[in-house]
N, C-alpha and C positions, 0 to 999 in steps of 0.2 A: 293367152294362157295365164292362169293365176299362179302365183308363187306362194308357198307356205311361209308364214311369218311367225309361227309359233303362237303362244298365248299373248294376244294383244287386245286390250279393251277397245275394240274398233267401233265405237259409237261417236259420231260426229254430226252436228256440233254438240258441245257440252257447254252449258251456261257457266259463267263465272259468278258464283253466288257469295255474298258476304253474310255470314251467319253471326249474329250478335246476341249476347246474353249478359246478364249481370252475374258476378260471383257473389259469394256469401257476404262480402263487404260493400255490395252495390257498385263495385268497380266494373267498368265496361270491358268486355273481352270480345274481340272480333277475330274470326278466322275466315279464310277463303276456302271454298269447296266447289268442286266441279261436278261431283256425283250427287245431283239432286234432281228431283222430277216432281211435277204435279201428279197427285194420285187420283184426283177428280176435281171438280170445280171448287171444292172447299178444303182440300187437303194437299199437303206437300210432304214428300218423303226425302230425307237426307241420309245418305249412306256415309257415315262417319267412322272414325276410329274412336272407340269407346273411351280411350285414354286421353283424347284431346281435352284441353282445359274447357273449351266451349261446350263440348258434349257433356262434361261433368256438370258445368253450370246449368245447362238446360235441364238435366235430371233433378237438380236441386230447386231451381226456381219454377220449373214447369211452364216456361215461356221463352220465346226467342223471336227475333226478326230475321227476315231473309231479304236482302237487297240485291238488285241487279247491278253489277259493276259496269261502268262505262269507260270509254276510251279516255275521257278527260281525267279519270281517277285511277288509271291503270297502275301507276307506280305504287300507290297506297294499297290497292287490291293485291298486287303481287307481294308487297311487304307483309301484309297480314297473313299470307300463306307461307311465308318463308321461315318463320320461327314460332315456336309454341309459346302460349301464354304462361306455361309452367316455367320456361326459361327466362322470359322477359315479361314480368308482371305489368310493366308500364308500356306495353306495346301500343295500346291505343293512344295514350298520352303522347308518345313520341311522334305519332302521325300528324298531330296538330289538327285533327279533324274534330267535328262537333257532334256530340250525342245529346239527344233529348229523350226524356222518358215517354214511352208510348202512352197514349190516352186509353188504349184498349187492353194492353197486356203488360205484365211486369218485365219489360225488356227495353233496351235502348234502340232508338232509331238513329242511324248515322245520317246526318243531314246532307252530306255531300253526294251520296248515291241517289239517283233519280227516282227509282221505284222501289218500294219496300212493302213486304207482306208481314203483318203482325200476327203471330201465331201462339196458340196455347198448345202445350204438349198433349197430344191425343193418344199416342201409343209409342211403345218401344218394342222393336222386333229384334230379338237376339237369338242366333242359332250358330253355334261354333264361333268363328271369327266374324260372322256377319252381324252388323249392328246398324240398325236403321231407326231414326227418329222420325216420327210422323207428327206433323203439326196441323192443327185445325186453324185455317186462315180465318181470323176474326175481322181483319180490315186490310185493305191495300190502299196505299196512297202514292201519289206521283207528283213530281214537280210539274207546274203548269207548262214549263218550257218543252216538255216531251209529249204534251197532249195535242190531239187534233181538234178541229172545230166542234166535233161531237163530244169532246171530253174523254176520248179513249186514248190509250197510249199509242203513239205513232212510232213504230220501230225505226223509221227512217230518221227520226229526230233523236232517238235514244242512244244510238251508237253503242249498243250493248256489246260487251266483250264475250268472245267465244273462245273456249279452251280447246286446243288441238291435242288430242290424246296421243297422236302418232309421233309428233316431234316436239311437243310441249311449247308450242307457240301460242300467241294470242292473235285473234282476228276480230274484226268488227262486223256486226250484222247490220243489214240495212236495205239492200236492193230487193224490191218486190219483183217477182218473176211470174206470179200466177195467183189465182183466187182459189182457196181451198173449197172443196165440195162442188166445184164447177169444172175444173180442168179435165176430169175423167168422164164428164157427162156423155160425150159422144160414144163411149164404150158401153153405155147402158142400152143403146139402140140395137135392135135386132138387125142382123145382117142378112 
């Protein structure tokens, strides 16, 4: 029997995403977000608070990067989501991490995170308190250490962080348990 839990954002897993943009002085700002999703093969949607420093920077610069946080960099990923860039303007500098300017968009790439999507601002959807930034993915790059022999990201090497919306814990993704678009094939057969 199920028990009512009230209003709970019961989607799991949620990726731990590192959103980076420059401010008006070309200072790097990074925030952690869990509420993001690919919209199609070329777009990503980020559901943010419009008042976040990073969200405001994205609106000004029209570009941002989205990196996947991994277990090796969990402390920094958590730190970037702990305090606003409004309250701590040197938040990125305190991390000791390295940012380089993207070759494709006007946004920083945080070198320590293994996979990054470089995005141009494609759309902003605002309705009431709902605020969504849609990015056009211009390029995706990955550290060679997380690639397989065919040059694709191998999630068993990535150790990507997953955010638990139920208890606010972090988990790591990695075990393969099946093959998409094949596991249900038997159900296609007539009985």
